[in-house]
C-alpha positions as CSV (number, residue, x, y, z in Angstrom):
1,X,0.0,0.2,0.0
2,X,2.9,2.4,0.8
3,X,4.2,1.8,-2.5
4,X,1.0,2.7,-4.3
5,X,0.8,5.7,-2.3
6,X,4.4,6.7,-3.2
7,X,3.9,5.9,-7.0
8,X,0.7,8.4,-6.8
9,X,2.7,11.0,-5.4
10,X,5.3,10.9,-7.9
11,X,2.7,11.1,-10.7
12,X,0.9,14.1,-8.9
13,X,4.1,16.0,-8.7
14,X,4.7,15.6,-12.3
15,X,1.3,16.5,-13.5
16,X,1.1,19.4,-10.9
17,X,4.5,20.8,-12.2
18,X,3.2,20.8,-15.8
19,X,5.2,17.8,-16.9
20,X,4.2,16.1,-20.3
21,X,5.4,14.2,-22.6
22,X,5.5,16.8,-25.3
23,X,8.0,19.5,-25.3
24,X,7.6,23.1,-26.2
25,X,9.9,24.9,-28.7
26,X,10.3,28.8,-28.8
27,X,8.7,31.0,-31.9
28,X,11.1,32.2,-34.8
29,X,10.2,36.0,-35.1
30,X,10.5,37.9,-38.6
31,X,10.1,41.2,-40.1
32,X,9.1,41.7,-43.8
33,X,11.0,44.7,-45.3
34,X,9.7,46.4,-48.7
35,X,10.2,49.7,-49.9
36,X,6.9,51.4,-50.1
37,X,5.1,52.9,-53.3
38,X,6.7,50.8,-55.8
39,X,6.5,47.4,-57.1
40,X,10.2,46.5,-58.7
41,X,12.2,45.8,-55.8
42,X,12.0,42.5,-54.0
43,X,10.9,42.2,-50.4
44,X,13.2,40.7,-47.5
45,X,12.5,38.6,-44.6
46,X,14.5,39.0,-41.7
47,X,14.4,36.5,-39.1
48,X,15.0,36.6,-34.8
49,X,15.3,34.5,-32.0
50,X,13.1,36.6,-29.9
51,X,10.5,39.1,-29.9
52,X,12.4,42.2,-28.6
53,X,15.1,41.5,-31.3
54,X,12.3,41.8,-34.0
55,X,10.9,44.9,-32.2
56,X,13.9,46.5,-32.5
57,X,15.8,44.8,-35.4
58,X,18.6,43.5,-33.4
59,X,20.6,40.2,-33.9
60,X,19.5,39.3,-37.2
61,X,19.4,35.3,-37.6
62,X,18.9,35.3,-41.2
63,X,17.8,36.8,-44.4
64,X,15.4,35.6,-47.3
65,X,13.8,36.6,-50.3
66,X,10.4,35.2,-51.2
67,X,11.4,35.0,-54.8
68,X,11.4,31.3,-56.3
69,X,8.7,32.0,-58.9
70,X,10.3,35.2,-60.4
71,X,8.5,38.6,-59.6
72,X,6.4,37.6,-56.7
73,X,8.8,39.0,-53.9
74,X,8.0,42.3,-55.2
75,X,4.5,42.3,-54.0
76,X,4.7,40.7,-50.5
77,X,3.2,42.8,-48.2
78,X,2.2,40.6,-45.1
79,X,2.6,36.9,-43.9
80,X,1.4,35.1,-40.6
81,X,1.3,31.7,-39.2
82,X,-1.2,29.8,-36.4
83,X,1.8,27.2,-35.7
84,X,0.9,24.8,-38.1
85,X,0.3,26.6,-41.6
86,X,2.1,29.6,-42.8
87,X,0.8,31.9,-45.3
88,X,2.5,35.0,-47.5
89,X,-0.1,37.9,-48.6
90,X,0.4,39.2,-52.1
91,X,-0.9,42.4,-53.0
92,X,0.4,44.8,-55.8
93,X,1.5,48.1,-53.8
94,X,0.3,51.5,-54.6
95,X,-3.3,50.3,-56.3
96,X,-6.6,49.3,-55.2
97,X,-7.8,47.6,-58.1
98,X,-6.1,44.0,-58.1
99,X,-7.2,41.4,-55.6
100,X,-4.9,40.6,-52.8
101,X,-4.0,36.8,-52.7
102,X,-3.0,34.6,-49.7
103,X,-0.5,31.7,-50.5
104,X,-0.2,28.6,-47.9
105,X,2.9,26.7,-46.9
106,X,3.6,23.8,-44.8
107,X,6.7,25.1,-43.2
108,X,8.6,28.5,-41.9
109,X,11.5,28.0,-44.8
110,X,8.9,27.6,-47.5
111,X,7.1,30.7,-46.5
112,X,10.4,32.6,-46.3
113,X,11.4,31.4,-49.7
114,X,8.0,31.1,-51.5
115,X,8.6,27.5,-52.0
116,X,6.5,24.4,-52.2
117,X,3.2,26.3,-52.2
118,X,0.2,24.4,-50.9
119,X,-2.8,26.7,-51.6
120,X,-3.8,29.8,-53.1
121,X,-7.1,31.8,-51.9
122,X,-8.4,35.4,-52.6
123,X,-10.3,36.8,-49.6
124,X,-13.3,38.3,-51.9
125,X,-16.5,36.9,-50.7
126,X,-17.5,40.3,-50.0
127,X,-16.7,41.7,-53.4
128,X,-14.1,44.4,-53.3
129,X,-12.9,43.5,-50.2
130,X,-9.6,41.7,-51.3
131,X,-8.3,44.9,-53.0
132,X,-7.2,46.3,-49.5
133,X,-6.0,43.6,-47.6
134,X,-2.9,44.4,-46.3
135,X,-1.7,42.5,-43.3
136,X,-3.0,39.3,-41.3
137,X,-2.1,37.1,-38.3
138,X,-3.3,34.6,-35.7
139,X,-2.5,33.7,-32.2
140,X,-3.5,30.3,-32.6
141,X,-7.2,30.5,-31.8
142,X,-8.1,33.5,-33.5
143,X,-7.3,34.7,-37.0
144,X,-7.6,38.2,-38.7
145,X,-7.2,40.2,-41.7
146,X,-6.2,43.9,-41.9
147,X,-8.0,46.0,-44.6
148,X,-6.6,49.3,-45.3
149,X,-6.9,51.4,-48.5
150,X,-3.6,51.7,-49.9
151,X,-1.9,55.0,-51.0
152,X,-3.6,57.2,-48.8
153,X,-3.5,58.0,-45.0
154,X,-6.8,59.4,-44.1
155,X,-9.2,56.4,-43.9
156,X,-9.1,54.2,-40.9
157,X,-7.6,50.6,-41.0
158,X,-10.2,48.1,-40.2
159,X,-9.7,44.5,-38.7
160,X,-11.7,41.7,-39.3
161,X,-11.7,38.6,-37.4
162,X,-12.6,34.8,-37.8
163,X,-13.0,31.8,-36.4
164,X,-10.8,29.3,-38.6
165,X,-7.8,29.8,-41.2
166,X,-9.8,28.9,-44.2
167,X,-12.4,31.8,-43.2
168,X,-9.6,34.2,-43.0
169,X,-8.0,33.2,-46.2
170,X,-11.4,33.5,-48.3
171,X,-12.9,36.4,-46.2
172,X,-16.1,34.3,-44.9
173,X,-17.8,34.0,-41.8
174,X,-16.5,37.3,-40.2
175,X,-16.9,37.0,-36.3
176,X,-16.0,40.7,-35.5
177,X,-14.8,44.3,-37.1
178,X,-12.9,46.6,-35.2
179,X,-11.0,49.9,-35.7
180,X,-7.7,50.2,-33.8
181,X,-8.5,54.0,-33.4
182,X,-8.5,55.0,-29.6
183,X,-5.7,57.3,-30.0
184,X,-7.3,59.5,-32.7
185,X,-5.4,59.2,-35.9
186,X,-3.6,55.8,-35.3
187,X,-5.8,53.6,-37.1
188,X,-5.0,55.2,-40.6
189,X,-1.4,54.1,-40.5
190,X,-1.8,50.4,-39.1
191,X,0.0,48.5,-42.0
192,X,0.4,45.2,-40.0
193,X,0.5,43.3,-36.9
194,X,1.1,40.0,-35.5
195,X,1.2,37.4,-32.3
196,X,3.3,34.7,-30.8
197,X,0.4,33.4,-29.0
198,X,1.2,35.2,-25.8
199,X,2.1,38.9,-27.0
200,X,0.3,41.0,-29.5
201,X,1.5,44.1,-31.8
202,X,0.5,46.4,-34.3
203,X,3.0,47.9,-37.0
204,X,2.4,51.5,-37.8
205,X,3.9,53.1,-40.8
206,X,2.5,56.1,-43.0
207,X,1.6,55.0,-46.3
208,X,3.1,56.1,-49.4
209,X,6.4,57.5,-48.2
210,X,9.9,56.1,-46.8
211,X,11.5,58.7,-45.0
212,X,9.7,58.1,-41.7
213,X,10.3,55.2,-39.2
214,X,8.0,52.4,-38.6
215,X,6.7,51.8,-35.0
216,X,5.7,48.6,-33.3
217,X,3.3,48.9,-30.5
218,X,2.8,46.0,-28.2
219,X,-0.4,44.8,-26.2
220,X,-1.2,42.2,-23.5
221,X,-4.4,40.7,-25.2
222,X,-5.8,40.4,-28.8
223,X,-8.8,42.7,-27.7
224,X,-6.5,45.6,-26.9
225,X,-4.5,45.1,-30.3
226,X,-7.7,45.4,-32.3
227,X,-8.7,48.5,-31.0
228,X,-5.3,50.0,-30.0
229,X,-5.9,50.0,-26.2
230,X,-3.7,49.5,-23.1
231,X,-0.4,49.9,-24.9
232,X,2.6,48.0,-23.2
233,X,5.4,49.2,-25.0
234,X,6.5,51.2,-28.3
235,X,9.6,50.3,-30.5
236,X,11.7,51.6,-33.6
237,X,13.1,48.8,-35.5
238,X,15.8,50.6,-36.6
239,X,19.4,49.6,-35.1
240,X,20.7,49.3,-38.8
241,X,20.0,52.8,-39.7
242,X,17.2,53.2,-42.3
243,X,15.8,49.7,-42.2
244,X,12.7,50.8,-40.0
245,X,11.3,53.0,-42.7
246,X,10.7,49.9,-44.9
247,X,9.2,47.4,-42.6
248,X,5.8,46.7,-43.6
249,X,4.9,43.4,-42.0
250,X,6.0,41.0,-39.1
251,X,5.0,37.5,-37.6
252,X,6.0,34.9,-35.5
253,X,5.7,30.8,-35.7
254,X,3.6,30.8,-32.3
255,X,4.8,28.1,-29.6
256,X,4.7,24.4,-31.1
257,X,4.6,21.2,-29.6
258,X,7.5,19.0,-30.5
259,X,6.6,15.4,-31.3
260,X,7.1,12.6,-28.8
261,X,10.4,11.4,-28.5
262,X,11.8,14.8,-29.1
263,X,14.7,16.3,-26.5
264,X,12.9,17.9,-23.5
265,X,13.5,21.5,-22.3
266,X,15.9,21.8,-19.3
267,X,12.5,22.1,-17.1
268,X,11.3,18.7,-18.3
269,X,14.6,17.0,-18.1
270,X,14.8,18.2,-14.1
271,X,11.1,16.7,-13.9
272,X,12.0,13.4,-15.3
273,X,15.2,13.5,-13.2
274,X,12.9,14.0,-10.0
275,X,10.5,11.1,-11.4
276,X,13.5,8.9,-11.5
277,X,14.8,9.5,-7.8
278,X,11.5,9.1,-6.5
279,X,10.7,5.8,-8.3
280,X,14.4,4.7,-7.1
281,X,13.3,5.6,-3.5
282,X,10.0,3.5,-4.2
283,X,11.7,0.5,-5.1
284,X,14.5,0.6,-2.1
285,X,11.7,1.1,0.3
286,X,9.4,-1.8,-1.3
287,X,12.9,-4.0,-1.2
288,X,13.6,-3.1,2.5
289,X,9.7,-4.1,3.4
290,X,10.2,-7.3,1.7
291,X,13.5,-7.9,3.6
292,X,12.3,-7.2,7.0
293,X,8.9,-9.1,6.0
């Protein structure tokens, strides 16, 4: 009976401390650089290991051109991920007559290089809406598209939310509509957003010019991001000089579960060691009881 009680204690400790057979991996972050107001120069993805590095454009870990199909990289204006699927948003800059197009991928590296496309979608169930999609994102549970009339800075941007990836990609079954405008004129210049599943951010950049820096603003919840409330920080991605002027999008791969058998993080290793020690103690106690009996 003592053996069973101790084994139950070991199991309870592991569960209580959050031990599971699946480890967690930290997200990858990226900025999308694209010179505004032209459609002849390629956009460039730059990757980072942490959110603060992305927000300040520090400690770059890689640089990628999404251009395997020839001229596609010139028109990438946004991207995103829900932790399982990745997507690029293509929209010819400086005009509002052609539909935007979402292209999906199975991996981050495919998105960064525009390789191995898995699907193509036009967010246009409402008629002319696809012409003005300039950004999107997901926190793994909710999806959103950002609508902003290109080439002007007087009309507010609008967030539209969805319950699934397919609904976002096709602009179907909208669940809400929000204007990020609690500070007055801010919504006119929202050009992108993102989430890593824990923190949210908006990207502000005056459209149609390339001389003023973009600014990241962070939030603690999706609701705050959608209406631009309760800001938690403000950052300029400008450690390299002029780079912040051309940031038009960003994203994160979101915290993902590693498959069973993957190497656990240090916290999980410690829990495994604790469990083994307790089990060893259980065995010794069991042997001692047998010897004394």
